[in-house]
N, C-alpha and C positions, 0 to 999 in steps of 0.2 A: 812167863813164857808168851803169853798172849800179847803183852806189851812189846816184846822183842819182835815178834812176827809182824805186828802192826807198823812198827818203825821201819823194818826192812821193806815192806810193801810201799810205804811212802817214799822211801829212797829210790826204789826202782822206778816208781811212776814219774818222779821229777828228773831222773837221770837219763832214762831211755826216751827216744823220739816217739811221738804218737803214731798210731797205725795209719792215719789219713794224711800224713805229711809227706812232701816230696823228698826222696832219699838224696837227690843230687840236682838241685835247681841250677847250679852253674853249668853242668854238662848238658842240660836240656836247652839252654840258651845258645850254646855253641852249635848244637845240631840244627836248630831252627835257622841260624845264620847261614850254615853250610847249604841247607836246603834252598833258602832264598837265593843264594849265589848261583847254585846250579840251574834254578829255574830261570834266572836272568841270562845266564850264558846260553841256555837252550833257546830262549826268545831272540837273543841277538843273532845266534846261528841261523835261526829260521828266517829272520828278516834278511840276512846276508844271502842265503840260498835263493830266496825270492827274488832279490835284486839280480843275482846272477842268472836265474832262469828268464827274467824279463829281458835282460841284455842279450841273452842267446836267442830268444824269440824275435827281437828286434833285428838282430843280425841275419837270421833266417829270412825275415820279411824283406830286408834290403837285398839279400842275395837273389831272392825270387824275382824282385822287381828288376834288378839288373839283368837276370836271365831272360825275362820277358822282353825287356827293352832290346837286348841283343838279338833275340829271335825276330822281333819286329824290324830291327834295322837290317837283318839279313833278307827279309822279305822285300824291303825297299831296294835290295841289291847294292847297298852302300858298301862296296868292297875296298874302299880306300883310294887314294889318289894315284898309287903306283899301278902299272899295268897288271891286271889279275893273273894269277897263276891258274893253270888248268886244275880241274877238280881231281883230288886224290882218289885212287881206286878204293872200292869198298873194303872194309876191314875183313881180315881173313882171306883176302884174294889179292895180296900185294904183288904177286908176280904177273897179274893180268891187268890190262887197262880197263877203265870204265868205258863201256860201249853204249851208245844210244842210237836209236832209229827214229827219225822224225819226218813223216810224210806231210805234204801239204796239198790239199785238194781244193779246186775251185770250180764253181758253176757260174756261168755268166750269161746275161742277156743285154742287148743294146748294140750300138753301132760305133763304139769307141775303137779306133784302129789299134790302139795299144793292147786291147783285149781280144779283138776279133782275129789277131794274128795267131792265136792259139785255138784249141778245141773248146767248144761251149762247156763241156764237162771234162775235166782232166786232172791227172795227177801231175801238178805243176813241178814238184820237186820231191825228191827223197834224199834226205841228209843222213849220212853215216858219220858219227863223231866218235873219236877215240881220245882219251886223255889219261895220263898217268905220270907218276914221278919217275924219272929216269934213275936218279940216285939222290943223295942228300944235296947235291949242288945244282940240279937242273930238273925241270918238268917239261912235258911235251903235250902237244895238242894237234889233232889232225881232223880234217873234215873232207869227206868225199861226197859230192852232190851229183845225183842222177836227175837230169831235167831236159826239157825240150827247148830248143831255141827257135821261137817263132819269128817270122819275118814280116814286119809291118811295112808293106810296099807303099801304102798311102803316105805314111810318115817319111819314108826314105826318099820318095820321089819329090818331095818339097825342096830337097837340096841337090838331088842328082837326077840325071836323065832317067827316064823310065827304062827298066830292064826288059829286053825283048824275050828273055829266057825265064819268065816267072815260074814256069813249071819246074825248071831245074832248081830254083831256089826253094820252091815249096817242098821238093823232095828232100832237101836238106833238113827240113824241120821234122821229118818223120822219124819215129823212134826216139830213144833216149840217149843222151850223151853223158858220159862220166867225166867230171871235172874235179880236180883237186882244188878245192877253195882255199883251204889253209893246211899247212903242215909246218910246224915251227917248234923250236925249243926255246925255253926261257931260262936265263941265268940271272937270278935275282939278287945274289949276294956278292956282287963284284966290288973290288976296292973303290973307295971314293964315293960310296953311295949310289953307284950306277946299277942299272939292270939292263940286260941285253936280250933281244929277241932276234933269232936267226931262222930263216926259212921263207916260206910263202905265206903271206898274210894280207889282210885288209889294211890299207894305209890309214895312218892317223890323220887323214884329211878331213877335218870336221868330225862330227859325232855320228851322223847318219851313215856315213860311208863304212863304218866299222861293224854295222849290225848285220847279223845273219837273217835270212828270210823269216824264220819262225819268230824272231824278236821284233819285227816291224810293228808299228802301232797302226798301220793301215794295210790293206791288202796289196798295195802296190807302192813303188817308189815315187817320191815327189818328182814333178816335171823337171826340176833342176838337174836331175841325174842324166837327162839327155845330153848335157854338156860334158858328162864324164863317161860317155859310152854306154849309158843305160844301166849298167850293172855295177858301176863304181870302180875304184882303183884297187886292184888286187895283183900284187907282183911278188917276185922273188927278191929278197934283199936282207938287209940288217937294220935293226932299229935299236937306238940307244936312248935310254930314258934316265933322268935324274931329277930328284926333288930339289927345289931351290930354297935357300935360306931366307925366305920372306916371312913376314908376320902372319900371312895367310897361307893356306895350302896352295902350292903352285909347283908345276914341273914343266920340263921342256923335253921334247922328243925330236931326235934327229934321225932321219932315215935315208939310206942309200939303196935304191932298187935298180933292177936290171934295165929299166927303160924300154920294155918290149910290149907295152900296151899299144895295139895297133891304131886305136882311135886317138890317142893322145901322144904317146912317145914311141917312136920307131926309127931311131937314128942308126948310126953305124954300130958295128959289133961292140966297139969300146965305149959307146955313149951310155951314160947312166942318167937316172933321174934322182933328184935331191928334194928332200922335204924337211922343213922345221916347223914344229907346232908348239905353241906356248899355251898352257892350260892353267886356269885359275879357279879357285873354289872357295866360296864363302858361305858360312852358316848365318843365315838371316835370323832364325830363331831356332829353338830346339826341334821344330817340326818342319822347318823349310830351309832350303839352301839354293844358291845360285852358282852356276858354272859358266865361264866365258872362255872361249878358245879362239885363237887366231892361227891359221895355217897357211903356209906358202910352199909352192911346189913348182919345179921347173925341170925341163930336160929337152933334148933334141927330138924332132919329129920326122916323119917320112917325107916331108916336103922341103927338106934342107933348111928348115927354120927351127925356131924354138917355141915350145909350148910353155906358157906360164899360167899358173892357177893360183887363186886366192880364195880363202874361206873365212868367214866370220860367223861364229855360232854362239848362241845363248840358250841355256837350259835352266828353267826354274822348276823345282820340285817341292811339293808339299805333301807330307805324309805324317799325320798325327800318330804318335806311338801308342796312344791310348786306344785308337781305333784303326790299327795298321791294316786290318783285313777288310775294312768296310769303307774307307774313304781315302782318296789320294788325288793329286793333280799334277800333271806334267805339262809344261809349256815349252816348246822348242822352236827356235827360229834360226835359220841358216841363210847366209848370202854367199853365192858362188860367183866368181868372176873368171873368165877364160880369155886368154890372148893367144891365138894360134898364128904364129908367123910362118911365112913361106917365101921361096925365091922362085921367080919365073923369068925366063929369058925370051924376049921377043924384040924385034927390030934391032937385033945386035946388042941389046942392053940387058943388064940384070936388074930386075925390079923386085923390091921387098914389099910384101903385102902382110897385113895383119887383120885376121878375122876376129872381131870383137863380139862377145856375147856375155850375158850375165843372167842370173836367175836367183829367185828368192822363194822360200817356202816357210810357212809357219803353221804349227798345229798344236791343238790342246787335247789332252787325253784325260778325262775326268772319270774317276771311279765313284759312283754314287750309291752303290750297295755292294754287299759281298759278292764278288765274282763278276759284277756288272760294270762295263765301261762305255762311255760315249765319247767319240772323238770328232773333231772338226779340223779340216786342213784347207789352207789356201795356197795356190801356186801361181807363179808368174815367171816367164822366161822371155828374154829378148834376144833373138838371133840377129844381131845388128847387121852382119855381113850379108845375110839373105833378106833383110827387111821383113822379118816375120816375127810375130809375137804370139806366144801361147799363154793362156791363163785359165784357171779353173778352180774347182773346189771339190771336196769329198766329205761325206758324212758317214761315220761308221759306228755300228753298235756291236760290242764285243761281249761275249759271255764265256767265262771260264767255269765249267762245272767243277773242276778241280785243278790242281797245278799241272796236270798231265793232259788236259784237253782244252781246245779252243774252238769256239764258233764265232764267226763274224759276218755281219751283213753290211755291205757298203753301197752307198749310192753316190755317184760322181757325175759331174758335168764339166766338160772341158771345151774351150774354144781354141782350136788349132789354127794358126796362121795359114791361110791358103786352103783350109778344108771346111772351116765353119765349126758350129757347135755340135759336139758328140756327147752321148750319154751312155752310161753303163750301170748295171745293177749286178753286184758280185756277191756270191755266197762262198765263204771260205771256211774250211774245217782242217784242223790239224791235231796231232797228238804226239806224245813222246813216250818211247819205250826205253827203259834203262836209265841209269844215272848220266847227267849231262854236265859238262864243265861249265864254270862261271864265265859270264861275258863282261866286257868292260862296263864300268859304272858310268 
């Protein structure tokens, strides 16, 4: 019996697996392989997600840089080569136009007759501007200016006999006069790539003529504007503009106006004035551009003759996008030529006369710090028919505490033909209330 039990025990020991052995070594190997595969897939997914996150972060960075560059470009007022549309009304107020109020104050000391014609301390102008979209096809802009018309008899008498009724003329300068400077509609989406402007507007005769007072780079107009009546060319008419298919940015503007400017055009009721302007625009670098424009204008005048005008203007702008609020430079030069024809009858014959005059101005406006600008202007005008020559210069320091305020101190010296050298020191202050439409670039 003992021998049987001993043999059975030996059989069981050799036939059954030991207690320390793996019951399924093949199953364990498969499980480890699956774990390694899952771990690899997780690592691959992690690397892929990191690449996607990095790509999204790079895209966000590029979008931010593009947004900052766009905002900086708007500060430079780079609104494109086409005539700008008026600013849209504020959101949530679509039925009402954007309204702005812009006064201009000056205080003056000196003996320059161009300034002594007004009060020593005065509200020179109060501009009321309105802009809105009429409908999806047109926008509108209007400006009403309240200002005083001073009479500089010293300057007038160089060309005309002295007026005996100076007191009557001085009374005309008392109080404020309301003048509609501009009131026009713009139709930008016409067939053939044309845009149309209809109403009363500043003519596209050069660059400076289209500027409102609060956008001037100096406290006063250049002397060459004496050839254009002092305040520039502003009439009722129609203006047609189109981009040209040139390798560079270029456009042409054709205007037909009423020809009712008393100092330049004042023919018969049916006589009109005509203008053509060709503008070209080149990017010199990413931070600088050059603009050149030639303008020709003509029409009948009140002396039974023809007035012909020519303008050649150059504008160089430098505005680093990286420091758009701290540094900039603008250099503008314009040449103006005027031919005023007339007909006179004496000794039984008709004689045609032509009064020739020309002028040139050039100025630099340099932004050297945030809100601070310094400008220098040179002027020259030759009144050939009167054998008089005017020349001078101005130095201006301008400070913008914000986009809505402006302080300017200007020192100028002018040599007037027939009057001699005159000086003026001018302090100018202006501010803006409410949203204001964009001005031409």
